[in-house]
Every structure is written in C-alpha cells, then in structure tokens.
C-alpha positions in Angstrom: 66.5 88.6 133.0 68.7 90.4 134.1 69.9 93.7 133.8 73.2 95.1 131.7 75.3 97.5 132.1 75.3 99.9 129.0 76.7 97.2 126.4 76.6 96.9 122.6 75.7 93.8 121.1 76.6 94.0 117.4 76.0 91.1 115.4 74.2 87.4 115.4 72.9 86.9 118.7 72.0 82.5 119.4 70.2 80.5 121.7 71.2 76.5 122.3 69.3 74.7 124.1 68.0 71.2 125.2 65.1 70.3 124.7 62.3 67.6 124.2 59.2 67.7 122.1 56.1 66.4 122.4 55.7 65.4 118.5 57.4 64.3 115.8 57.3 68.1 114.2 57.5 71.8 116.3 59.1 75.0 115.7 60.4 76.8 118.1 60.5 81.0 118.3 62.6 82.7 119.9 62.6 86.5 120.4 65.0 88.9 122.8 63.7 92.3 124.1 65.0 95.1 126.1 62.7 95.7 129.1 63.4 99.4 130.5 63.0 100.7 133.9 59.4 100.3 133.9 58.7 97.3 132.6 58.2 98.3 128.5 59.9 95.6 126.4 60.9 96.6 122.6 61.5 93.3 120.8 65.6 93.7 119.9 65.4 90.3 117.6 64.1 86.8 117.1 64.9 83.9 115.4 63.1 80.7 113.8 63.9 77.2 113.7 61.8 74.8 112.8 63.1 71.5 114.4 62.4 68.4 111.9 65.9 70.6 110.4 67.8 70.7 113.4 70.6 68.7 111.8 70.0 70.7 108.5 67.5 72.0 106.3 68.4 69.8 103.5 67.6 66.4 105.2 64.7 67.0 107.5 63.9 64.1 110.3 61.0 63.7 112.6 61.2 64.2 116.5 60.9 61.6 118.7 58.6 62.8 121.8 60.2 62.9 125.2 63.6 62.5 123.3 66.0 65.4 124.6 67.9 67.2 121.6 70.2 69.8 121.3 69.6 72.8 119.0 70.4 75.9 118.9 68.6 78.9 116.9 70.3 81.9 115.4 68.1 85.2 115.7 68.5 88.1 113.0 71.4 89.9 113.1 71.3 92.9 114.9 73.5 96.4 116.4 71.4 97.5 119.7 72.7 99.5 122.8 71.1 98.1 126.3 71.2 101.5 128.5 72.9 100.3 132.7 70.0 98.5 134.5 68.0 97.8 131.7 67.2 94.0 131.5 67.1 91.4 128.4 64.4 89.2 128.3 64.6 86.1 126.3 60.9 84.5 125.0 60.3 81.1 123.9 57.6 79.2 122.3 56.0 76.9 120.1 54.3 79.2 116.6 55.1 82.7 116.2 51.8 83.4 113.6 51.7 84.8 111.6 55.2 85.2 111.1 55.8 82.0 110.6 53.1 78.5 109.7 52.0 77.0 113.1 52.4 73.1 113.0 49.9 70.1 112.6 49.4 69.8 116.0 49.7 71.4 119.0 53.0 71.4 120.8 54.7 71.0 124.5 57.7 71.9 124.4 59.9 71.3 127.8 63.9 73.3 128.1 66.5 72.0 130.4 67.5 75.6 131.3 71.0 74.7 133.3 71.7 73.2 129.4 70.8 75.8 127.6 72.5 79.3 127.0 71.3 82.2 125.2 74.5 83.9 123.2 76.0 87.4 122.9 78.1 89.4 120.5 79.1 92.4 122.7 80.8 94.8 121.5 83.5 96.5 124.0 83.4 100.0 124.5 86.6 101.6 122.6 88.4 105.1 122.9 86.9 107.8 120.2 83.4 106.2 120.2 82.2 109.1 120.9 83.3 110.7 118.0 81.2 108.3 115.1 78.8 109.7 113.1 78.0 109.5 109.6 77.5 112.5 107.0 74.5 112.9 104.8 72.7 110.8 102.5 73.3 111.3 99.4 70.4 110.6 96.8 69.2 111.5 93.1 67.2 114.7 92.4 63.3 113.0 93.5 60.4 114.1 90.3 57.8 115.6 90.8 55.0 113.2 92.6 51.1 114.7 93.6 49.6 112.8 95.8 45.9 112.4 94.5 44.7 109.9 97.5 46.7 109.0 100.9 47.7 106.0 101.7 46.2 103.9 104.5 48.6 101.8 106.8 46.8 99.8 109.2 46.9 96.5 111.2 43.7 95.6 113.2 43.6 92.4 115.5 39.8 91.4 115.8 38.2 88.5 118.2 35.6 87.0 118.1 34.9 85.3 121.2 31.5 83.9 120.2 33.1 82.2 117.3 36.3 81.3 118.9 38.4 83.2 116.2 41.1 85.6 116.2 41.6 87.7 112.4 44.5 90.4 111.6 44.2 92.7 109.0 47.4 94.1 107.6 46.0 97.2 105.2 48.7 98.3 102.9 47.6 100.9 101.1 50.0 102.8 98.9 47.0 105.4 97.6 47.3 107.3 94.0 50.0 109.6 93.3 50.6 111.5 89.8 54.2 111.2 88.2 53.7 115.2 86.8 56.3 114.5 84.5 54.9 112.1 82.5 51.7 111.8 83.7 51.0 108.8 84.9 49.4 108.0 88.3 50.0 104.5 90.1 47.5 103.2 92.6 49.2 100.0 94.9 46.6 98.9 97.1 47.0 95.1 99.4 45.1 93.6 102.4 46.2 91.0 104.1 43.9 89.0 106.5 45.2 86.3 108.6 43.1 83.9 111.4 42.7 81.2 113.2 40.4 79.5 115.6 41.8 79.1 119.2 43.5 75.3 119.7 42.8 74.3 116.4 46.5 74.7 114.2 44.4 73.0 111.5 42.4 76.2 111.0 44.8 78.7 110.0 44.1 80.7 106.6 46.0 83.5 104.7 44.7 85.2 102.5 45.7 88.3 100.3 44.2 90.3 98.0 46.3 93.5 95.9 44.7 95.9 92.8 47.5 97.6 90.7 46.1 100.5 88.5 48.2 102.6 85.3 46.1 105.4 83.7 48.2 107.9 81.9 45.4 109.6 79.2 43.3 107.5 77.5 44.8 104.3 78.5 43.9 102.5 81.3 45.6 99.1 82.5 44.8 97.2 86.4 45.4 94.4 87.8 44.0 91.9 90.6 45.1 89.6 93.2 43.4 87.1 95.5 45.5 84.0 97.1 44.3 82.2 99.8 46.6 79.3 102.0 44.8 77.0 104.2 46.3 73.4 105.2 45.2 70.2 106.7 47.0 67.2 108.5 48.9 66.3 105.8 48.8 69.4 102.6 49.2 73.3 102.7 46.2 74.0 100.0 46.9 77.3 97.5 43.3 78.9 95.8 45.1 82.0 93.6 43.5 84.0 90.9 44.4 86.6 88.9 42.5 89.2 86.7 44.4 92.0 84.1 42.2 94.9 82.6 42.7 96.8 80.0 40.1 99.4 79.7 36.6 98.0 80.6 37.9 94.6 79.1 39.1 91.4 81.5 42.2 90.4 78.8 44.1 88.2 80.7 42.5 85.7 83.9 43.8 82.7 85.6 42.6 80.8 88.4 45.0 78.4 90.1 44.5 75.7 92.7 47.4 73.8 93.9 48.2 71.1 97.1 51.5 70.6 98.7 52.7 67.9 100.9 53.4 69.5 104.4 57.4 67.9 104.7 58.1 68.5 108.0 55.5 71.3 108.2 
C-alpha cells in the first residue's frame, strides 16, 4: 500500500509479476482497491489470467512447477479519482470463485516483489477540468408499464459449518410487469447457486434456473431452464434442460448432457 495524492487514473492498469507456482495449471486474480482513511476498501478494477495462457490464448502451455515466469495481467479499464491521502491496495490470489472457475488442484503462488510492479495510467490535472460537464441524457419517451409483482434482487451467502460447504445464492427476479398498450405481461426470474466444499477444488458447482412467461388475453406461453456445471480433474460436465409450454401443454422439451475436456483450465 502507499498513500496517494489526488490523481485521476484513466485507462487500463496492469500488474507485472515475476512468479512461480506449484502446479502445472494455475490462474492469478488481481484486484486494485481504494483504501480510505478509515481502512474501508472499494474495489476499483480487477484482472484475471489463466497462467497457461501467459504467452497467448491460441496455444496454452502447462507450467513447470518451481520455474520462474514473467507475466503481465491487464486489469479492466477504469476512470477513477483517488482522493488525497487514500491508499492503493493490490490483492493477489490463486482463485476468484465464483467469478472464475478454479484450477483442478490447490496452487501455491510465489511472487518476487523486487521484480514485480503495478502500472497505473495517470491523467495529469489540466486547466479547465473544473468546467467539464455533461448535458442531461437523451432517451425516447417511455411506454406505460404497470408493476404486477415487484422485483427481488438478493445475494445470499450460506455457510454449512458441519458439512464445510459454502453456497452463494443470487436471486435475479425482475418480477412481473404489464405493458398496458398491448396488454402483455412479462415475467423474468432467475436464480443462481455457486458452491464449493472447503479445500476440494473438484467440488465446485454452478447451477442456474430461469423462468419466463408472456401471457396476453387468453394466450399463455412460458419457458423454464436449468443448467448445472460440475467438474472432475479432466473434464467439465454440463447437465441442462429446457421446457416450453403453451397454455397447460408442454410443446417442446430437451435435455443435454455434455462432457468437455478441461484443456489447461
């Protein structure tokens, strides 16, 4: 960490590391945060790199445990003003579940700070900056919509200490709205579950379920989906299903089961 004068960071930061790992497949996750005077942290940007892709995405190459590598991890573009007196925090980890699927085995990552650096794009202050402003956004006239059922958005973190199991449930329920001009009701609901058992990288599991409906007058159509992604040491496994109804009749359904080689993931 270091204290920062007031500066604008505008562009794509990058972290450059000299590192070594203990496994042939590994990822590195980097987060840049703004640390206020009360030590509250706000994530500004982040970047991920599958280290088997260190030389490019076209030809992934396994890592040699114990060997030193030079890697560059681009972070997402950002426009951020860091107030004077705030500090910058760079966090590095070997996983970032559930944003990225973890490698098949736990990995120990060794960084060599003397040969590593954070590259920050800095926009120097300019005369007239205070006068910069934006006009009100322009948009088309809105259509008349009535909320029939309110939306629900939640992130629920569940820890089962007896089973050593952690689950993140994400509720993305847009509720039910009615477009008054045409009398169409729209339902859009989704739930995701991301779970893992402590220290078991092959227990990782992601599941999503969706439901959509479009009734109007005497016309009723709806769909439901379910997708489950699991893995073992060599493959990803997908189990998915799709159902479509018109009225009370299922007019189409399909189930899929696929196994995909991990191939340096």
